[in-house]
Every structure is written in C-alpha cells, then in structure tokens.
KELUM-323681 format. One record per residue (C-alpha): residue number from 0; residue in three letters; x negated, y, z negated. Coordinates in steps of 0.001 Angstrom, whole numbers, padded with zeros to 6 digits. Last residue first. Example, Ala and Ser with C-alpha at 12.3 -4.5 7.8 and 13.67 -1.06 7.14 Angstrom:
1 | ser | -013670 | -001060 | -007140
0 | ala | -012300 | -004500 | -007800
***
This chain:
365 | ser | -094456 | 120108 | -076969
364 | thr | -098275 | 120267 | -077464
363 | gln | -098074 | 123924 | -078188
362 | lys | -095268 | 124152 | -080604
361 | leu | -096405 | 120910 | -082773
360 | phe | -099907 | 122344 | -083062
359 | glu | -098167 | 125420 | -084394
358 | gly | -096281 | 123473 | -086582
357 | ile | -099116 | 121402 | -088014
356 | leu | -100654 | 125026 | -088438
355 | ser | -098019 | 126234 | -090533
354 | val | -097755 | 123404 | -092738
353 | val | -101853 | 123260 | -093259
352 | lys | -101296 | 127123 | -094375
351 | arg | -098106 | 126879 | -096486
350 | cys | -099753 | 123960 | -098560
349 | ala | -103214 | 125466 | -098809
348 | ile | -101913 | 128866 | -099615
347 | glu | -099577 | 127322 | -102478
346 | asp | -102496 | 125181 | -104121
345 | gly | -102789 | 121653 | -102336
344 | val | -100804 | 118538 | -102187
343 | thr | -103025 | 116090 | -100471
342 | ile | -102383 | 115079 | -096665
341 | arg | -102487 | 111862 | -095285
340 | leu | -102360 | 111552 | -091575
339 | ala | -100109 | 109001 | -089431
338 | glu | -099987 | 107486 | -086182
337 | pro | -103069 | 105027 | -086940
336 | leu | -101748 | 103675 | -090084
335 | asn | -102993 | 100261 | -090431
334 | tyr | -105630 | 101220 | -093351
333 | gly | -108525 | 102499 | -091295
332 | ala | -106038 | 104443 | -089271
331 | val | -105682 | 106573 | -091981
330 | leu | -106670 | 109872 | -090810
329 | arg | -106981 | 112452 | -093657
328 | val | -107191 | 115945 | -093996
327 | leu | -109601 | 118892 | -093646
326 | ile | -108650 | 122139 | -092955
325 | gly | -110980 | 124704 | -091519
324 | his | -109133 | 125718 | -088316
323 | ser | -111093 | 123684 | -086013
322 | arg | -110261 | 120541 | -088738
321 | leu | -106844 | 121384 | -088246
320 | his | -106596 | 121066 | -084590
319 | ala | -108718 | 118122 | -084749
318 | glu | -106497 | 116254 | -087227
317 | cys | -103495 | 117250 | -084809
316 | ala | -105455 | 115726 | -081804
315 | glu | -105822 | 112646 | -083832
314 | ala | -102188 | 112234 | -085073
313 | gln | -100863 | 112661 | -081439
312 | glu | -103342 | 109791 | -080035
311 | arg | -102017 | 107620 | -082894
310 | ser | -098688 | 108030 | -081645
309 | ala | -095356 | 110073 | -082252
308 | phe | -096628 | 111402 | -085198
307 | arg | -096321 | 110422 | -089245
306 | pro | -096599 | 112446 | -091851
305 | val | -098409 | 111336 | -095327
304 | val | -097722 | 113552 | -098344
303 | phe | -100351 | 113549 | -101324
302 | asn | -100158 | 113945 | -104874
301 | ala | -098197 | 111072 | -105665
300 | phe | -094490 | 109800 | -105571
299 | pro | -093787 | 110281 | -101931
298 | glu | -090488 | 110137 | -100245
297 | asp | -091439 | 108625 | -096642
296 | val | -092526 | 111311 | -093953
295 | ser | -091177 | 110922 | -090358
294 | leu | -091929 | 114459 | -088314
293 | gly | -089373 | 116788 | -086987
292 | leu | -090338 | 119833 | -087926
291 | ala | -087867 | 119928 | -090532
290 | arg | -088957 | 117041 | -091839
289 | phe | -092392 | 118341 | -092426
288 | glu | -091076 | 121454 | -094038
287 | gln | -089028 | 119288 | -096310
286 | val | -092063 | 117136 | -097140
285 | met | -094131 | 119973 | -097806
284 | trp | -091748 | 121446 | -099936
283 | gly | -091288 | 118947 | -102090
282 | arg | -095098 | 118263 | -102463
281 | trp | -095335 | 122159 | -103034
280 | gln | -093034 | 121463 | -106220
279 | ala | -093870 | 118303 | -107492
278 | asn | -097925 | 119103 | -107552
277 | ala | -096666 | 122385 | -109468
276 | gln | -094976 | 120280 | -112121
275 | arg | -097469 | 117258 | -112363
274 | cys | -100160 | 119999 | -112979
273 | arg | -098272 | 121637 | -115570
272 | ile | -097484 | 118057 | -117653
271 | val | -101174 | 117399 | -117500
270 | tyr | -102295 | 120953 | -118831
269 | gly | -099620 | 119947 | -121661
268 | gln | -101298 | 116093 | -122051
267 | asp | -104696 | 117978 | -123788
266 | glu | -105849 | 115079 | -125390
265 | val | -106170 | 112906 | -121852
264 | ala | -108370 | 115796 | -121109
263 | ala | -110655 | 116186 | -123876
262 | glu | -111418 | 112551 | -123706
261 | ala | -111994 | 112414 | -120327
260 | ala | -114646 | 115299 | -120553
259 | val | -116199 | 113856 | -123559
258 | leu | -116660 | 110178 | -121630
257 | ala | -117995 | 111838 | -118359
256 | pro | -120440 | 113973 | -120166
255 | ala | -121831 | 110707 | -122047
254 | ser | -122156 | 108797 | -119036
253 | val | -119987 | 105720 | -118236
252 | asn | -121939 | 102448 | -117426
251 | phe | -124069 | 102709 | -120936
250 | pro | -124263 | 099125 | -122047
249 | gly | -123347 | 097497 | -118196
248 | arg | -120205 | 095679 | -118296
247 | ile | -120560 | 092027 | -117697
246 | arg | -119742 | 090775 | -121147
245 | asn | -117003 | 093574 | -121350
244 | leu | -115085 | 092008 | -118514
243 | val | -114508 | 088982 | -120310
242 | asp | -113439 | 090639 | -123287
241 | ile | -111181 | 092362 | -121976
240 | ile | -109338 | 089728 | -120360
239 | glu | -109097 | 087838 | -123753
238 | ala | -108027 | 090857 | -125311
237 | ser | -105478 | 091194 | -122865
236 | ala | -105614 | 094172 | -120711
235 | tyr | -105834 | 097775 | -119729
234 | gly | -108340 | 099557 | -117727
233 | trp | -109908 | 102854 | -117149
232 | gly | -111750 | 105471 | -115485
231 | ile | -114453 | 107613 | -115186
230 | arg | -116379 | 109071 | -112239
229 | leu | -117982 | 112685 | -113434
228 | ala | -117224 | 114317 | -109995
227 | gly | -113759 | 113165 | -109889
226 | leu | -112859 | 114872 | -113351
225 | gly | -109664 | 116746 | -111956
224 | tyr | -107114 | 114828 | -114664
223 | ile | -104096 | 114486 | -111879
222 | lys | -106786 | 112543 | -109892
221 | ser | -110479 | 111381 | -111142
220 | phe | -109278 | 110624 | -114693
219 | thr | -108286 | 106976 | -113627
218 | arg | -106318 | 104027 | -114704
217 | thr | -106341 | 100086 | -114205
216 | met | -103633 | 097572 | -115319
215 | val | -103879 | 094069 | -115946
214 | val | -101225 | 090979 | -116133
213 | asn | -102114 | 087808 | -116720
212 | pro | -101398 | 087917 | -120289
211 | his | -098102 | 088713 | -119335
210 | ala | -095620 | 091448 | -121518
209 | asp | -097875 | 093594 | -123091
208 | val | -099822 | 093940 | -119646
207 | leu | -096113 | 094598 | -118192
206 | ala | -095478 | 097302 | -120566
205 | ala | -098615 | 099007 | -119535
204 | gly | -097224 | 098940 | -116131
203 | gly | -098170 | 102710 | -115107
202 | asp | -095868 | 103690 | -117767
201 | tyr | -093656 | 105908 | -115648
200 | gly | -091844 | 108550 | -117362
199 | glu | -092611 | 111371 | -115042
198 | val | -094581 | 110110 | -111969
197 | tyr | -097690 | 112107 | -111037
196 | glu | -099416 | 110475 | -113638
195 | ser | -098902 | 107301 | -112277
194 | tyr | -101534 | 108297 | -109448
193 | ala | -104297 | 105787 | -110350
192 | ser | -101837 | 103078 | -111545
191 | asp | -103858 | 099910 | -109942
190 | ile | -101523 | 096787 | -110926
189 | val | -103830 | 094131 | -110955
188 | leu | -102054 | 090517 | -111210
187 | leu | -104023 | 087915 | -112287
186 | cys | -103530 | 084471 | -111094
185 | thr | -104016 | 081287 | -112976
184 | glu | -100640 | 081512 | -114966
183 | pro | -099155 | 081239 | -111600
182 | leu | -097298 | 084420 | -110127
181 | ala | -093540 | 084390 | -110705
180 | ala | -092685 | 086340 | -113785
179 | ala | -095419 | 089008 | -112702
178 | leu | -093421 | 089495 | -109764
177 | ala | -090089 | 089675 | -111533
176 | glu | -091863 | 092536 | -113789
175 | leu | -093357 | 094232 | -110412
174 | val | -089778 | 094606 | -108891
173 | glu | -088485 | 095757 | -112150
172 | ser | -090962 | 098369 | -112633
171 | ala | -089378 | 100284 | -109541
170 | val | -091720 | 100051 | -105976
169 | met | -093497 | 103370 | -104793
168 | thr | -094437 | 105007 | -101957
167 | gly | -097633 | 107285 | -101458
166 | thr | -098738 | 105490 | -098383
165 | pro | -102356 | 105669 | -099010
164 | asn | -102354 | 104916 | -101849
163 | asn | -099856 | 103264 | -103475
162 | pro | -097483 | 104393 | -106233
161 | asn | -098108 | 101977 | -107396
160 | ala | -100918 | 099979 | -106396
159 | leu | -101587 | 096268 | -105873
158 | phe | -104167 | 093501 | -106272
157 | val | -103389 | 090110 | -106715
156 | leu | -106382 | 087836 | -107968
155 | arg | -107410 | 084560 | -108496
154 | thr | -105500 | 082440 | -105383
153 | ser | -107234 | 079362 | -104516
152 | pro | -103904 | 077431 | -105427
151 | thr | -102227 | 079610 | -102908
150 | val | -099915 | 083032 | -102996
149 | ala | -099201 | 084362 | -099761
148 | ala | -095472 | 083404 | -100129
147 | leu | -095419 | 085375 | -103811
146 | ile | -096899 | 088382 | -101701
145 | ala | -094729 | 088651 | -099069
144 | glu | -091437 | 088445 | -101714
143 | ala | -092959 | 091054 | -103296
142 | asp | -093309 | 093464 | -100257
141 | leu | -094801 | 096496 | -101524
140 | thr | -093899 | 099513 | -099250
139 | arg | -094961 | 100928 | -096085
138 | ala | -091804 | 099932 | -093874
137 | lys | -091872 | 096419 | -095689
136 | glu | -095370 | 095442 | -096400
135 | pro | -097732 | 092730 | -094942
134 | val | -099816 | 090253 | -096801
133 | glu | -103907 | 090878 | -096472
132 | val | -106267 | 088039 | -097984
131 | pro | -109865 | 088526 | -099040
130 | thr | -112031 | 085811 | -099457
129 | ala | -114016 | 085444 | -102400
128 | gly | -117838 | 086077 | -102341
127 | ala | -117847 | 088605 | -105116
126 | ala | -118877 | 091795 | -102752
125 | leu | -116278 | 090372 | -100516
124 | ala | -113268 | 090890 | -102905
123 | ser | -114893 | 094036 | -104361
122 | ile | -114662 | 095540 | -100529
121 | arg | -110983 | 094121 | -100152
120 | tyr | -109660 | 096111 | -102750
119 | met | -111875 | 098856 | -102570
118 | ala | -109904 | 099852 | -099256
117 | phe | -106535 | 100745 | -101339
116 | gly | -104121 | 098737 | -099952
115 | his | -101472 | 098989 | -096414
114 | glu | -101246 | 095749 | -095835
113 | thr | -101222 | 094637 | -098960
112 | his | -104118 | 092809 | -101389
111 | ile | -104719 | 089297 | -102355
110 | val | -107727 | 088062 | -103313
109 | glu | -108808 | 084107 | -102733
108 | thr | -111505 | 081786 | -104079
107 | gly | -113734 | 079418 | -102661
106 | pro | -116803 | 081699 | -103156
105 | gly | -115600 | 084339 | -106409
104 | ala | -112804 | 085762 | -108268
103 | tyr | -112271 | 085991 | -111956
102 | ala | -115102 | 087979 | -113310
101 | asn | -116738 | 089435 | -110081
100 | cys | -113581 | 090399 | -109318
99 | leu | -111955 | 091958 | -112235
98 | phe | -115328 | 093822 | -112606
97 | ala | -115280 | 095028 | -109349
96 | ile | -111712 | 096868 | -109891
95 | val | -112913 | 098146 | -113076
94 | glu | -115580 | 099814 | -111442
93 | asp | -113450 | 101150 | -109011
92 | ser | -111258 | 102655 | -111910
91 | gly | -114268 | 105388 | -112204
90 | ala | -117339 | 104482 | -113550
89 | gly | -115966 | 102311 | -116402
88 | cys | -113863 | 102377 | -119436
87 | ile | -112354 | 098972 | -121084
86 | ile | -109233 | 098673 | -123244
85 | arg | -107549 | 096142 | -125527
84 | ala | -109310 | 097337 | -128489
83 | ala | -107488 | 100348 | -128081
82 | asp | -104295 | 098824 | -128476
81 | leu | -101579 | 101013 | -126551
80 | gly | -099158 | 104296 | -127374
79 | his | -100224 | 105921 | -124230
78 | val | -101696 | 109299 | -126228
77 | arg | -103293 | 107534 | -129193
76 | ala | -104608 | 104723 | -127245
75 | ile | -106095 | 106828 | -124514
74 | ala | -107761 | 108822 | -127729
73 | ala | -108709 | 105711 | -129095
72 | arg | -110601 | 104415 | -126013
71 | leu | -112235 | 107858 | -125703
70 | gly | -113899 | 108171 | -128990
69 | ala | -114715 | 104360 | -129013
68 | his | -116598 | 104325 | -125772
67 | asp | -118649 | 101005 | -126727
66 | ser | -121936 | 102041 | -125155
65 | ser | -121817 | 105914 | -126438
64 | pro | -123936 | 107811 | -124026
63 | tyr | -127787 | 107842 | -124528
62 | leu | -129551 | 110614 | -125534
61 | glu | -131889 | 113749 | -123388
60 | leu | -128665 | 115114 | -122256
59 | thr | -127759 | 116560 | -125705
58 | glu | -126943 | 120254 | -124904
57 | ala | -125444 | 119637 | -121818
56 | ala | -122508 | 117620 | -123685
55 | glu | -121267 | 120946 | -124751
54 | arg | -120350 | 122310 | -121271
53 | val | -118912 | 118929 | -120333
52 | ala | -116846 | 119686 | -123307
51 | asn | -115847 | 123305 | -122194
50 | lys | -114660 | 121398 | -118910
49 | ala | -112691 | 119043 | -120450
48 | ala | -110581 | 121730 | -122428
47 | pro | -110501 | 123661 | -119656
46 | ser | -108416 | 121256 | -117927
45 | pro | -109729 | 119746 | -114665
44 | gly | -109100 | 121594 | -111088
43 | leu | -105916 | 123188 | -110422
42 | pro | -106461 | 121549 | -106829
41 | asn | -106188 | 118258 | -107883
40 | glu | -108206 | 115903 | -105710
39 | asn | -106107 | 113739 | -103260
38 | ser | -109609 | 113003 | -101182
37 | ser | -108531 | 114837 | -097509
36 | leu | -106791 | 118075 | -098424
35 | lys | -110318 | 119890 | -098502
34 | thr | -109671 | 123580 | -097481
33 | val | -112655 | 124932 | -095560
32 | glu | -114214 | 128381 | -095031
31 | asn | -116618 | 129288 | -092414
30 | ala | -115613 | 126792 | -090299
29 | gly | -118173 | 125878 | -087123
28 | asp | -118179 | 122236 | -088049
27 | ala | -115944 | 121008 | -090541
26 | his | -117509 | 119501 | -093761
25 | ser | -115742 | 117845 | -096804
24 | lys | -114273 | 114490 | -095048
23 | gly | -112445 | 111817 | -097063
22 | ala | -114798 | 109036 | -098169
21 | val | -115856 | 105793 | -095713
20 | tyr | -115845 | 102508 | -097726
19 | pro | -118327 | 100679 | -096254
18 | ser | -117165 | 097905 | -093685
17 | ile | -117886 | 094605 | -095615
16 | asp | -118216 | 091572 | -093534
15 | leu | -122125 | 091717 | -094343
14 | ile | -121406 | 091016 | -097853
13 | gly | -119200 | 088227 | -097685
12 | pro | -121906 | 085472 | -098124
11 | gln | -124473 | 086999 | -100376
10 | pro | -127462 | 088597 | -098584
9 | glu | -129882 | 086753 | -096710
8 | pro | -133582 | 088322 | -097316
7 | ser | -135190 | 089413 | -094304
6 | thr | -136941 | 087573 | -091939
5 | arg | -140900 | 087785 | -090561
4 | thr | -142347 | 085419 | -087881
3 | val | -145998 | 085213 | -088898
2 | asp | -148568 | 084945 | -086195
1 | gln | -151494 | 083187 | -087179
0 | met | -154745 | 085395 | -087133
***
C-alpha cells in the first residue's frame, strides 16, 4: 500500500498570528468564595425590567428571533435621539467590530489600533487578512497625532475606544472631531463607546457619526446594562455603511432573549443613572485610597481603576495575593501595561476589601 502524507488544510493568512482572547479569571484555586473584579461587569446586575423580559422570552424559545431587530433599534433610537435605520445590532459590539473588518479590510490593507487598545481590534483585523498597525499612546491616552502619522494609502480602519479599555482614560470630543476631519475619506474611524454610559452627558460619538460619513460608533449592553451573558451590542453609522454591514450579518445573529432584555434595559434609563452614580462614588473612593497608598492611578472614566506598581513583579505578586484571598483582578501585561492591574469597581464590600488587601500587601512587601 502506498504511503499517503496527510497534511492539514491551511488557514487564511493572518489566522495563525492571532493570540486568542483571554477573558478575565472567574475561578481562584482554594477559595471558597470568589469576588470577580476582572471583567468590568456591573455589580448591580441588569435592570429588573430586563430580567422580567428574559423570563417572558423563555416561554417562546421555539421561535426564531426577529431578523431586523426593529423593536430594539427603535428603542435605542428613541433614547439616544438617533435614526433607527442607521443602527445595526450584533452579538456584542465585538461582532460589529468583526463586521467592519470583514467588510472594509482584507489582504493588503492596514487597520490601526492604539498601544493599549482593546485586543479584539487586532484579532478582528488579522481574521480578515489585514495587517494590524499599533501606534503609541501618550501617557496611556489616545495620541491623535501619532494615529495620523501612521495612516497610509493602505489604511482602511482606525479603532479607538473612548473611554479606553484597559487604561480607563478619555479624550475630549474636540480631539475626536479633529481626528475625524483629518482622516482620508477612504478610512473609517471607529469609536468604541462600550463605556460611554459611565460618562454623564457624553454621546459616545453619535454627533461625529452624523457629521462625518466615515465615522462609526459601537456600543454594548455588556457593561452598565449588565447583560454580558446575553451578548448584545450595536453600532451606528451612515446608511451606506449599515447597508454594507447588514449584507454580511447573519439573519438571526442576536437571540430573542437578548433582544427583549436589551430593549427593556435601554428604556430603563433611571436604572442606568443609578448604576452610573454608584460607580462614580466607589470609583472615586478607590482612586483616592490607591493614591494614598502611594500607587499611581490615571483619572478613570469607566467602571474600573488601573493602579500602577513599582514593577511587573510587584504587580504580579499583588495579583497572586488578591487571588489567594478570593479576589480576582486583571493582569494587563498583554496590553503593554505589565506593571498595572485593572480592577473593576464592585459594590462597597468588594471595593473596601480589595483596597484593604492591597494595602496589606504593600505593607508586607515594603
């Protein structure tokens, strides 16, 4: 019998260059009780109205969900004063980011992201066969000049988050306006506004979308709305861009429970205000306490705080100390911040506990 050499099918260029996304830890060995502060989840959970909507949706799970997401798009449009026809919904804003890369990037093109930008920008660019281009930030904050200097005729997308994850920093709308005005018309500026609800009065970039046909805004229901388990987000762009994205969107990409929960959640803005106020209170307290312990902390605008330690070794040792006590936080060396920890703003008990344990660690190691 003739020997046959078997080889595996070759994936598309760029796929094997992807380092799979690593989520925040949710388990601590040896801990009977775990406090998870590693994934920027809302400690208050979702609106009671959203929970009730999911319970009601459980009665009709045999039915396919809406394909056009009309009810949710209309609710988002009412709350934010937008055009429902220019809204697209996805399985988290991650899916909308992937749509953009698949539709507008590809082999021979470039996708810009910043030094401390969200990992899915690079992953989605590589998955589409494009070349990701990392540009430096200035003191862990978006540097518009650096972005513009990196733009070439091959650039198709520029991704940035405002507020940014994992730094928590934010730039003024005027900076984004100047950046949008300076980019070539062939390049899309994507403003990832996953944390915009934590900034009172901030529109997430919606006005920039209306002013510039090459600007896109993405949003999520995973953060302040507390619907991470349901995977639902949305995007807002020109009618032409939304038409393109809908051509590659699966017909039933968002589940029925997610659609009704998100609709109920966005309509309950009173609950959003309550969550924003609680977050601001304990975020401010944590910043003050960390600085009193001698740690450097940039002014945060999202639902997490990022204290910086003297070294990578000290940050890793502190993370291990917290984990040994059942507190899970996020190491962010993968985001070019090896000396830092990203700590979700939890409820009062969690915030006081994590600050106390870090103080204890610093005292023991001083």
